[in-house]
C-alpha angles and dihedrals in degrees: 000000000000113000110265139180093269090055092054093044108045131152119243145127131278161286102040137008094204097038102033111019097038096047092046090050092048092048091049091051090050091049091049092051091049092051092048091050092065091231097104094100092058096053113120103161142022134207129187124188119195120195139197117339093003089061096038098053102012097112094056092042096050094244097140095050092043090055091051092051091047091051088054086056102258119144123211093233093057110031118097125217091246090054089052092055093045096050096043091050090051093049091049094048099044100031089224135113121211098221110211090351102120098104098031115014090195092061094052129088119243109225129182107245132192136162089262089069090067112063120199122212104179095165096046116086118187116224098251101051142340091245099072129154134177126201124196135171127189138189127240091279092054094251113146112246099181137354137171140172122217137181125215101215101183138286091044092296116139133196126196119229111255093020099075094105092044091049091050091048091049089050092052092047093049091050089059088062092059116099093225109018121184136174102175134043089244090058091046092051089048091054091050092049097046094046098036090234138131125248093257089051092055091049091047093052091051092048089055088067088076105019139037120251090252092051092050093050095044091045094053093045088051090052090054092046088057089050089052092047090050090056093046092051092047093051090059094054122086138176126049132329119254122256108069102274090099092222107178119229107243103177098082093052093044091050092051091049093050092049090053090055089060100031094128093051134080110290090243094049117114116194107227092220089067097049094118093048089054092048090050090048095053093047092048093045094053094046094045088055090047091050090055093053095256130152112283141157114253100232094194091312135005094241088060097035096120100058102073095042090050095049091043088052088054090051092051097045110025108026114108113277096013092111087071097038122127122224088259090055091050092049089051089053092051093050095045093045095051093045093052092044089048092053090056090045089057089058092055093045092048100042106027134356142281092204118113089201090058105038106006128249091313084077093054111029092024094053092045092049090050092048092048092050090053092049093050094046089050096053091043090061101265122163118240088261092052092047091051089048091052091052091047095050092050094051095040089063094047095053113130095019108158129218106225108143115183112247090000088281123135091235115081118069094353101075098050090038089064091056092048092048092049090056089048090053093052092048091047091053092048092049092050092048090054088057130065097245097265116117140162100235119053126218090241091056091051093048092052089046090052091051093049092045088054091052091051094045116105114252086238088076098045107085097291098113088229100113147023119022090351091071102024098055120068109236097217 
């Protein structure tokens, strides 16, 4: 199917869309195929091979545990954080995996499992993508019953080995069914011009090809409600983040301090002079929750999950006129913002990559900042040209951003980087809105530049923990 807004904004668990959500999804697909094949009852052993970035930073990104949960049949959209903890504790205590037993434990197969059953190949990169994984199950005689290789290509998207061309063909065919298809910003601008519509309008019309207007609206409002719940949960947690770096959670203290600054005001009042502190807070809260394996919205990746909620928070609380907005007005802003951001996300997914392991953090934080800038410019009344300009400015100043998380954990520099990128998005939107929409560098040119920069970037700086801060900062 053509990439849509609900592909770019999906609900899952942290800390990484490419290293946690994608592998869990791939493992669940493999488990489902195995169950449908009728060979489940003959399975005696399991082997999982992880390649490239999945192997290099998988421990810090939760890849191994995500794979185990996926093999039990859990899907990232449905599993809750408490279920994650319960199942992982059970696997560790019993040394057994309930293959395909997520929905009905009695229908699964209990297999002995140890770390030796998951083989890591950090220096081996499969041809299709650095995030490769192979699943294989055998019977008592050692004969392979079922095997498959998948690639986690960013944002939780997965591709099966050998089906890349078919998947691309299916994508192209499904796009033909859209009323107003587009692959480039130039095509998107052309659609806006010929129809006299905004970017969010074009995206909305295309979404209606597969959902009703009510489903689209309810779905996007649900996405934002999960973003809000993520922040609320994070603000109740204190202490340090898991993983060994002893990174202290800052969001709860910051929130308390901000509330004290406005203690004599209405509880819903947000003093404009503290807008950036609030934006920083939302971004930090989301990414602290993501780092702890909590429930987040992939937007468009988990590593960049805090940017769009933070900028959308700015739009709802600090944009002109929002102090007098009704709930209906606020809901309209959420829907319009996410549709416009989603349209720009489609451009990155179609022309480049949103995978840090493929193009560095410019593909994650850069794409999210660009999408957020577009969403903000759209809801603040920007023309299609101004919205495209906002998206271009945000990405242009994230070009070359490396992915070098310390200890392979989505904590340093990831959490603060989301707050910085959210502020960049807001500034990019404001700059674009002060112009008339004309600009020297097009969004398409910047997207292609990002893709080419990612190709030229050393693998040390693409989520391998082999360069940058990952090797120059002592972990303990």
